[in-house]
C-alpha positions as CSV (number, residue, x, y, z in Angstrom):
1,X,-6.6,185.8,88.8
2,X,-7.9,184.0,91.9
3,X,-10.9,182.6,90.1
4,X,-8.7,181.4,87.3
5,X,-6.4,179.6,89.8
6,X,-9.4,178.1,91.5
7,X,-10.6,176.6,88.1
8,X,-7.2,175.3,87.3
9,X,-6.4,173.9,90.8
10,X,-8.1,170.5,90.4
11,X,-6.5,169.9,87.0
12,X,-3.0,170.9,88.2
13,X,-3.2,168.7,91.2
14,X,-4.5,165.8,89.1
15,X,-1.9,166.2,86.3
16,X,1.0,166.8,88.6
17,X,0.1,164.2,91.2
18,X,3.0,162.3,92.7
19,X,6.6,162.8,93.4
20,X,7.5,164.0,89.9
21,X,5.0,166.9,90.0
22,X,5.5,167.9,93.6
23,X,7.6,171.0,92.7
24,X,4.9,172.3,90.4
25,X,2.2,171.8,93.0
26,X,4.3,173.6,95.6
27,X,4.8,176.5,93.2
28,X,1.1,176.6,92.4
29,X,0.4,176.8,96.1
30,X,2.9,179.7,96.4
31,X,1.3,181.5,93.5
32,X,-2.1,181.1,95.2
33,X,-0.7,182.5,98.5
34,X,0.8,185.5,96.7
35,X,-2.4,186.4,94.9
36,X,-4.4,186.0,98.1
37,X,-1.9,188.1,100.1
38,X,-1.7,190.9,97.4
39,X,-5.5,191.0,97.1
40,X,-6.0,191.2,100.8
41,X,-3.3,193.9,101.3
42,X,-4.9,196.1,98.7
43,X,-8.3,195.7,100.3
44,X,-7.1,196.6,103.8
45,X,-4.8,199.3,102.6
46,X,-7.7,201.4,101.5
47,X,-8.9,201.7,105.1
48,X,-5.5,202.9,106.2
49,X,-5.2,205.5,103.4
50,X,-8.7,206.9,104.1
51,X,-8.0,207.0,107.9
52,X,-4.8,208.9,107.1
53,X,-6.8,211.4,105.2
54,X,-9.4,211.8,108.0
55,X,-6.7,212.2,110.7
56,X,-5.3,215.2,108.9
57,X,-2.4,213.3,107.4
58,X,-3.2,214.8,104.0
59,X,-4.9,218.1,103.8
60,X,-8.4,218.2,102.2
61,X,-8.6,219.4,98.6
62,X,-8.8,223.2,98.5
63,X,-11.9,223.1,96.2
64,X,-13.9,221.1,98.8
65,X,-14.1,218.0,96.6
66,X,-13.8,214.5,97.8
67,X,-10.1,213.3,98.0
68,X,-9.0,211.1,95.1
69,X,-8.2,208.2,97.4
70,X,-11.7,208.2,98.8
71,X,-13.3,208.3,95.3
72,X,-11.0,205.5,94.2
73,X,-11.7,203.4,97.3
74,X,-15.5,203.8,96.9
75,X,-15.4,202.9,93.3
76,X,-13.2,199.9,94.0
77,X,-15.5,198.7,96.8
78,X,-18.6,199.2,94.6
79,X,-16.9,197.1,91.9
80,X,-16.0,194.4,94.4
81,X,-19.6,194.3,95.7
82,X,-21.0,193.4,92.2
83,X,-22.3,189.9,91.7
84,X,-19.2,189.1,89.6
85,X,-16.7,189.7,92.4
86,X,-18.4,189.6,95.7
87,X,-18.1,185.8,96.2
88,X,-14.5,185.7,95.0
89,X,-13.4,188.5,97.2
90,X,-15.2,187.0,100.2
91,X,-13.4,183.7,99.6
92,X,-10.0,185.5,99.3
93,X,-10.6,187.3,102.6
94,X,-11.9,184.2,104.3
95,X,-8.9,182.2,103.1
96,X,-6.5,184.9,104.3
97,X,-8.1,184.9,107.7
98,X,-8.0,181.1,108.0
99,X,-4.3,181.1,107.1
100,X,-3.6,183.8,109.7
101,X,-5.5,181.9,112.3
102,X,-3.7,178.6,111.5
103,X,-0.4,180.4,111.6
104,X,-1.2,181.9,115.1
105,X,-2.3,178.5,116.4
106,X,0.9,176.8,115.1
107,X,3.2,179.4,116.7
C-alpha cells in the first residue's frame, strides 16, 4: 500500500494543486500517515510479543516446538528482507523515525 501511495503522490499533488484540492491533499497525507503508523506498529510489536514469550509471559509449547508468534515473526521478517520489500520497509521506518524526531523537536 505504501508503494502504491508513493507512486500516486506526485500525480495527486499535481492534479489537486491549489485551494480547491487542498482537502484531498490533506486527506492523502493523513492516509499516508496511517499506513506508515500501522506498518511501524506491526513491525515493532513483534519484538514485544517475542520478549513477552521469553520473559515467561506465555508458557513454552509442551511439545518443545517453537512458539507460533516466533515462527510468524521470523517468516514476516524474512519476507520483509526480500528484495521486493526491504527498501519499502526501510523507507517506512525512516519516515516514521523522522516524524517522531520532528514531533519531539517541535514540542
